[in-house]
C-alpha positions as CSV (number, residue, x, y, z in Angstrom):
1,M,0.0,0.1,0.1
2,N,1.4,3.5,-1.1
3,R,1.8,6.3,1.7
4,H,-1.3,8.0,0.3
5,E,-3.7,5.0,0.2
6,L,-2.9,4.8,3.8
7,W,-3.4,8.3,4.7
8,R,-6.5,8.2,3.4
9,K,-7.9,5.4,5.1
10,E,-7.0,6.5,8.0
11,Y,-9.0,9.7,7.6
12,R,-12.0,7.0,6.5
13,E,-11.4,6.2,9.9
14,N,-11.8,9.2,11.8
15,R,-13.4,11.5,9.3
16,Y,-12.4,14.2,11.6
17,M,-13.4,17.2,9.2
18,E,-17.0,15.7,8.1
19,H,-18.6,18.6,10.4
20,L,-16.3,21.7,8.4
21,S,-18.4,23.8,5.8
22,L,-16.3,24.0,2.3
23,G,-15.0,27.5,3.3
24,E,-13.1,25.9,6.5
25,I,-11.8,23.0,4.7
26,S,-10.4,25.6,2.0
27,T,-9.0,27.6,4.6
28,R,-7.4,24.9,6.3
29,A,-6.0,23.5,3.2
30,Q,-4.0,26.7,2.7
31,E,-2.6,26.8,6.2
32,I,-1.7,23.7,5.3
33,F,-0.1,24.3,2.3
34,K,1.2,27.5,3.6
35,N,2.8,25.4,6.7
36,S,4.4,23.2,4.6
37,L,6.6,25.0,2.2
38,V,9.9,26.6,3.5
39,L,12.6,28.7,1.8
40,T,15.4,26.2,1.1
41,K,19.6,27.3,1.3
42,E,19.3,28.1,-2.1
43,G,16.4,30.7,-1.6
44,K,14.1,28.9,-4.2
45,I,10.3,27.6,-2.6
46,G,9.9,24.2,-1.6
47,L,9.0,21.7,0.8
48,K,9.8,20.2,4.0
49,P,11.6,17.2,3.9
50,I,9.2,14.1,4.5
51,S,12.0,13.0,6.9
52,S,11.1,15.5,9.4
53,E,7.7,17.5,9.6
54,G,7.1,17.1,6.4
55,E,4.8,14.1,6.5
56,Y,2.9,15.7,8.8
57,W,1.9,18.4,6.2
58,M,1.6,15.6,3.7
59,I,-0.9,13.8,5.5
60,M,-2.6,16.5,6.7
61,F,-3.1,17.8,3.4
62,T,-4.1,14.1,1.7
63,H,-6.7,14.4,4.5
64,V,-8.0,17.6,2.9
65,L,-7.9,15.6,-0.3
66,E,-10.0,13.1,1.2
67,E,-12.5,14.7,2.1
68,S,-12.9,16.9,-1.0
69,V,-13.4,13.1,-2.5
70,L,-15.8,12.2,0.0
71,R,-18.1,15.1,-0.4
72,K,-17.3,14.9,-4.3
73,S,-16.3,18.3,-4.2
74,G,-12.9,18.5,-6.1
75,M,-10.1,20.4,-4.6
76,P,-10.5,22.8,-2.0
77,P,-9.9,26.8,-3.5
78,M,-7.0,27.8,-2.3
79,E,-5.7,31.8,-2.6
80,L,-2.0,31.2,-3.1
81,Q,-1.3,34.8,-4.4
82,S,-0.8,36.6,-1.0
83,P,2.6,36.8,0.0
84,N,1.1,35.4,3.3
85,I,1.5,31.8,2.0
86,V,3.7,31.3,-0.5
87,P,7.4,32.9,0.5
88,E,9.7,35.0,-1.4
89,A,12.3,33.2,-3.4
90,T,15.6,34.8,-3.9
91,W,17.7,32.4,-6.2
92,P,19.7,32.9,-7.6
93,H,21.1,34.7,-4.3
94,I,21.5,33.1,-0.9
95,P,18.5,34.0,1.2
96,K,19.5,36.2,3.9
97,G,20.6,34.4,7.2
98,V,22.2,31.4,5.6
99,I,25.4,30.3,6.8
100,V,27.3,29.5,3.6
101,E,29.4,26.6,4.7
102,S,33.2,27.0,3.7
103,G,35.4,24.0,2.8
104,V,38.2,25.4,4.9
């Protein structure tokens, strides 16, 4: 069984978002997406590594998608143009605050 299939199965066994409105699910999806993003050391927009807290956010987003499937409502709309959602990429410049490791 693939991870996402397990996560969907787990959600179906505990459908904790069933009582939420479509607007609340949309807001939740947006907040989960925001929390899963990082600015990499290279200044690119990326996802938190699955080996750390990234897995948690992937599970949460999969649960939102499964609730949408169960409702037959499609992908929840998300406002992704807001600067509060997506970090500002600095690539090809290194982001401020990143210490460049030298080979010395």
